[in-house]
C-alpha positions in Angstrom: -91.3 -7.2 48.0 -92.6 -5.7 51.3 -96.2 -6.7 50.5 -95.2 -10.3 51.2 -93.9 -9.6 54.7 -95.9 -11.5 57.4 -96.4 -8.3 59.5 -97.9 -6.5 56.5 -100.3 -9.3 55.6 -101.3 -9.8 59.3 -102.2 -6.1 59.6 -103.9 -6.1 56.3 -106.1 -9.0 57.4 -106.9 -7.2 60.7 -108.0 -4.1 58.7 -110.1 -6.1 56.3 -111.9 -7.8 59.2 -112.6 -4.5 60.8 -114.4 -3.4 57.7 -116.4 -6.7 57.8 -118.1 -7.0 54.4 -119.7 -9.9 52.6 -117.8 -12.8 51.0 -116.6 -12.6 47.4 -117.2 -15.0 44.5 -115.6 -17.9 46.4 -118.1 -17.7 49.2 -115.4 -17.7 51.9 -116.4 -15.6 55.0 -114.3 -14.3 57.9 -116.0 -17.0 60.1 -114.8 -19.7 57.7 -111.2 -18.3 57.8 -111.2 -18.1 61.6 -112.5 -21.7 61.8 -109.8 -23.0 59.5 -107.1 -20.8 61.0 -105.9 -17.3 60.2 -102.3 -18.3 60.2 -102.8 -21.0 57.6 -104.8 -18.6 55.5 -102.1 -15.9 55.5 -99.3 -18.5 54.9 -101.2 -19.5 51.7 -101.4 -15.9 50.5 -97.7 -15.3 51.3 -96.7 -18.4 49.4 -98.7 -17.4 46.3 -97.2 -13.9 46.4 -93.6 -15.1 46.8 -93.7 -17.9 44.3 -95.7 -15.9 41.7 -98.9 -17.8 41.0 -101.2 -15.3 42.8 -104.1 -14.3 40.6 -107.1 -12.2 41.9 -110.5 -13.7 41.5 -113.2 -11.7 39.7 -115.2 -9.4 41.9 -118.6 -10.4 43.0 -121.1 -8.0 41.4 -124.0 -6.7 43.5 -126.6 -4.2 42.5 -127.3 -1.5 45.1 -130.7 0.3 44.8 -130.6 4.1 44.2 -133.2 6.8 43.8 -135.8 6.6 41.1 -135.5 2.9 40.5 -131.8 3.2 39.5 -129.1 0.8 40.7 -125.4 1.1 41.4 -123.1 -1.9 40.7 -120.8 -2.8 43.6 -117.7 -4.9 43.0 -116.8 -7.0 46.0 -113.4 -8.8 46.0 -113.0 -12.0 48.0 -111.4 -11.7 51.4 -108.1 -13.2 50.1 -107.9 -10.4 47.5 -108.9 -7.8 50.0 -106.0 -8.8 52.2 -103.6 -8.5 49.3 -105.0 -5.1 48.4 -104.7 -4.0 52.0 -101.1 -5.1 52.1 -100.3 -3.2 48.9 -102.1 -0.1 50.3 -100.0 -0.2 53.5 -96.9 0.0 51.3 -98.1 2.6 48.8 -100.1 5.0 51.1 -97.1 6.6 52.9 -95.4 7.2 49.6 -98.3 9.2 48.1 -99.8 10.8 51.2 -97.5 13.8 50.9 -98.7 14.4 47.3 -102.3 14.8 48.2 -103.8 18.3 48.7 -105.3 20.0 51.8 -108.9 19.8 50.4 -108.9 16.0 50.0 -110.4 14.2 53.0 -111.6 10.9 51.8 -110.1 7.8 53.3 -106.8 9.4 54.3 -104.9 8.8 57.6 -106.0 11.2 60.4 -108.6 12.8 58.1 -112.4 12.5 58.6 -115.6 13.3 56.9 -116.4 15.6 59.8 -113.4 17.7 59.0 -114.6 18.1 55.4 -118.1 19.1 56.6 -116.6 21.6 59.1 -114.5 23.2 56.3 -117.6 23.6 54.1 -119.7 25.0 57.0 -116.9 27.4 58.0 -116.5 28.8 54.5 -120.3 29.4 54.2 -120.2 31.5 57.3 -117.4 33.5 55.7 -119.7 34.2 52.7 -118.4 31.7 50.2 -122.0 31.2 49.1 -121.6 30.5 45.4 -121.4 26.7 45.5 -120.4 24.4 42.6 -121.9 21.0 43.5 -120.2 18.3 41.5 -121.8 15.0 40.8 -119.8 12.3 38.8 -121.4 9.5 36.8 -120.4 6.0 38.0 -117.0 7.3 39.0 -115.5 4.1 40.4 -116.7 2.2 37.3 -115.1 4.5 34.8 -111.5 4.9 36.2 -109.0 4.3 33.4 -106.3 1.8 34.6 -103.4 3.5 32.8 -103.6 6.7 34.8 -103.1 5.2 38.3 -100.6 2.8 36.9 -98.5 5.7 35.5 -98.7 7.7 38.7 -97.6 4.7 40.8 -94.8 3.9 38.3 -93.4 7.5 38.7 -92.8 6.9 42.4 -92.3 3.1 42.7 -89.5 1.3 41.0 -90.5 -2.3 41.7 -91.7 -4.5 38.8 -93.3 -6.9 41.2 -95.4 -4.2 42.8 -96.4 -2.9 39.4 -97.4 -6.4 38.3 -99.5 -7.0 41.4 -101.3 -3.6 40.9 -102.0 -4.5 37.3 -103.5 -7.8 38.3 -105.7 -6.2 40.9 -107.0 -3.6 38.4 -107.7 -6.1 35.7 -109.8 -8.2 38.1 -112.4 -5.4 38.0 -112.6 -5.4 34.1 -111.1 -3.2 31.5 -112.0 0.0 33.5 -112.9 0.9 37.0 -111.8 -0.1 40.5 -113.7 -2.3 42.9 -115.7 -0.2 45.4 -115.3 -2.9 48.0 -111.6 -3.1 47.6 -109.2 -1.7 50.3 -106.9 -0.1 47.7 -109.7 1.6 45.7 -109.8 4.8 47.9 -106.1 5.3 47.5 -106.3 4.8 43.8 -109.3 7.2 43.5 -107.4 9.9 45.4 -104.4 9.4 43.0 -106.8 9.6 40.1 -108.4 12.9 41.2 -105.3 14.5 42.7 -104.7 16.6 39.6 -108.2 18.1 39.9 -107.3 19.0 43.5 -104.0 20.6 42.3 -106.0 22.8 39.8 -108.3 24.0 42.6 -105.3 24.7 44.9 -103.8 26.8 42.1 -107.0 28.7 41.6 -107.1 29.5 45.3 -103.5 30.9 45.2 -104.0 32.9 42.0 -107.1 34.6 43.2 -106.2 35.2 46.9 -105.3 38.6 48.3 -103.0 38.3 51.2 -104.7 36.0 53.8 -108.1 36.5 52.2 -109.1 33.5 50.1 -112.0 33.8 47.6 -112.3 30.1 46.7 -112.4 26.9 48.8 -113.2 23.3 48.1 -113.6 20.0 49.9 -113.5 16.5 48.3 -114.3 13.2 49.9 -113.6 10.4 47.3 -115.9 11.4 44.4 -118.0 13.9 46.4 -116.7 17.4 45.6 -118.0 20.9 46.3 -116.3 24.2 45.4 -117.3 27.4 47.3 -116.7 30.8 45.8 -117.0 34.3 47.4 -120.6 35.7 47.0 -119.5 39.2 46.0 -120.7 40.0 42.4 -117.1 40.6 41.0 -116.3 36.9 41.5 -119.1 35.7 39.2 -116.4 35.1 36.5 -114.5 32.8 38.9 -117.5 30.4 39.2 -117.7 30.1 35.4 -114.0 29.7 35.0 -113.7 27.0 37.7 -116.7 25.1 36.2 -115.1 25.2 32.8 -111.8 24.1 34.0 -113.3 21.2 36.0 -115.2 20.0 33.0 -111.9 20.0 31.1 -110.0 18.1 33.8 -112.7 15.5 34.2 -112.8 15.1 30.4 -109.1 14.3 30.4 -109.6 11.6 33.0 -112.5 10.1 31.1 -115.0 10.9 33.9 -118.4 12.2 33.0 -120.3 14.8 35.0 -123.9 14.1 35.9 -125.4 17.1 34.1 -128.7 16.6 36.0 -127.2 16.8 39.4 -124.1 19.0 38.9 -125.2 22.6 39.5 -124.2 26.0 40.8 -126.2 27.0 44.0 -126.5 30.5 45.3 -126.9 30.2 49.1 -127.5 33.9 49.5 -130.7 33.4 47.5 -132.0 30.6 49.6 -130.3 27.8 47.7 -129.6 24.4 49.2 -127.0 21.7 48.4 -126.0 18.3 49.9 -122.6 17.0 50.8 -121.6 13.8 52.6 -125.2 13.1 53.6 -126.0 16.7 54.9 -128.1 19.4 53.5 -126.4 22.8 53.8 -128.2 26.2 53.7 -127.1 29.7 54.7 -129.0 31.4 57.6 -129.0 34.6 59.5 -128.6 34.3 63.3 -130.6 36.2 65.9 -127.7 38.6 66.2 -127.9 39.4 62.5 -124.7 37.5 61.6 -124.3 35.0 58.8 -124.7 31.4 59.9 -125.1 27.9 58.4 -127.6 25.2 58.9 -126.7 21.6 58.0 -128.7 18.5 58.8 -129.2 15.0 57.6 -130.7 14.6 54.1 -134.0 12.9 53.7 -132.1 10.3 51.7 -129.8 9.5 54.6 -132.8 9.2 57.0 -134.7 6.9 54.6 -131.6 4.7 54.1 -131.4 4.2 57.9 -135.1 3.4 58.4 -135.0 0.9 55.4 -132.0 -0.8 57.0 -133.8 -1.1 60.3 -137.0 -2.2 58.7 -135.2 -5.1 57.2 -133.9 -6.1 60.6 -137.4 -6.0 62.2 -138.9 -7.9 59.3 -136.2 -10.6 59.4 -136.3 -11.1 63.1 -140.0 -10.5 63.7 -140.4 -13.9 65.4 -137.3 -13.6 67.6 -136.9 -12.2 71.1 -136.8 -8.4 71.3 -133.3 -8.7 72.9 -132.0 -10.1 69.7 -133.4 -7.3 67.6 -132.0 -4.6 70.0 -128.6 -6.2 69.9 -128.6 -5.8 66.1 -130.1 -2.4 65.7 -128.2 -0.6 68.5 -124.8 -0.7 66.7 -126.6 0.6 63.5 -128.2 3.4 65.4 -125.0 4.3 67.3 -122.9 4.5 64.1 -125.5 6.6 62.2 -126.1 9.0 65.1 -122.4 9.4 65.8 -121.9 10.5 62.2 -124.8 12.9 62.0 -124.7 14.3 65.5 -122.3 17.2 64.4 -125.1 19.0 62.5 -128.4 20.6 63.4 -129.9 17.2 63.7 -132.2 17.4 66.7 -135.4 17.3 64.7 -134.2 14.4 62.6 -133.0 12.5 65.7 -136.4 13.1 67.3 -138.1 11.5 64.3 -135.7 8.5 64.3 -136.0 8.0 68.0 -139.9 8.0 67.9 -139.8 5.7 64.8 -137.6 3.2 66.5 -139.7 3.2 69.7 -142.9 2.5 67.8 -141.2 -0.4 65.9 -140.0 -1.8 69.2 -143.5 -1.5 70.7 -145.1 -3.1 67.6 -142.6 -6.0 67.9 -143.5 -6.5 71.6 -147.2 -6.4 70.9 -147.1 -8.8 68.0 -145.1 -11.3 70.1 -148.1 -11.4 72.4 -150.7 -11.6 69.7 -152.0 -8.1 70.2 -152.5 -5.0 68.0 -151.4 -1.5 68.8 -148.3 -0.1 70.4 -148.8 -0.9 74.1 -148.7 2.7 75.3 -150.3 1.7 78.6 -148.1 -1.5 79.0 -144.6 -0.1 78.8 -143.3 3.4 79.6 -140.7 5.1 77.5 -138.0 4.8 80.2 -138.7 1.1 80.5 -137.7 0.6 76.8 -134.3 2.1 77.6 -133.6 1.0 81.1 -134.9 -2.6 80.9 -134.4 -3.4 77.3 -131.2 -1.4 76.8 -132.4 0.3 73.6 -129.9 2.9 72.2 -130.8 6.4 73.5 -127.8 8.7 73.0 -129.3 11.2 70.6 -127.2 14.1 71.9 -126.4 16.7 69.2 -122.9 18.2 69.2 -122.9 21.6 67.6 -119.8 22.7 65.9 -118.0 25.9 66.9 -117.5 27.9 63.7 
């Protein structure tokens, strides 16, 4: 079984470490593994897989706060199991990659969230302004195990691989896939691939030559369908919505009826996708354009994460705090810099500066923000605070 090969396990460990993540139920962290020796750790996994006694540990369950006091349950496998999942993914991914459709962008090689965002923005400019915004209820928790098992069995004739996949799925319970697992994105794409196929078929059936009246983009369980705004295509919106309900019902996936909606952008409607708000706009030249910017939820999530850092390290030197928040800011800004994010970036930059000033003043036993003590340029030049809030506008 190729999953057991040393090169595969070593690469899987490297990928798991890049994703970082908290320990599982066994409490073993990457620091613990590095201290004891990575080679010894991987040899132990290899021996278990070859000899057959490997059994995944239960996932550590963590509740993640959501809007309106709701929570989302996150399943975190231990690092040992993440490595095995990563090795299995390295073997299965090339087999199924050719089966996936053009509108699927989530966690696929050489595909990014920015490409999905660009596709949506481009179609809005081309007047695909009737938007079906799909929201799924607890998608990762409701995945039926028999469906991905059947799909894998159709392409993989290896009882050991099938047994290993079955063990991994059962570790998350009777249904669902672990959201912290490395193989979960591949399984989720397999699970929803038939939905993508139906949308591709709808595109082809309704197209006229090169002109396409329907487009879609999916990133994991985040899906939007865009239909031409001309009145004659109103039936297509209804037909696609009905067919999607049927397909999700076959898969045992429930639509969130409160959040799933049809939005008319030509009438001033707004929808969100991958952390951005999208709206149609008319440019100064009278042409159709699109505005997309970070959602309030995305901005609030960032400030809450930064608040936790300032609170935890309030008695520590400012250099420690900046060393922690700079990577957080860099990652968030790099993701959102593709939209019309200048106003949001300005807010975040001012918010961070004020937090830094408050930290400096509290360390000296003073109140206020020290506007007369430290200039803005001093915060960046002397303290090394992140300052690259440049916005990169997409060419549509």
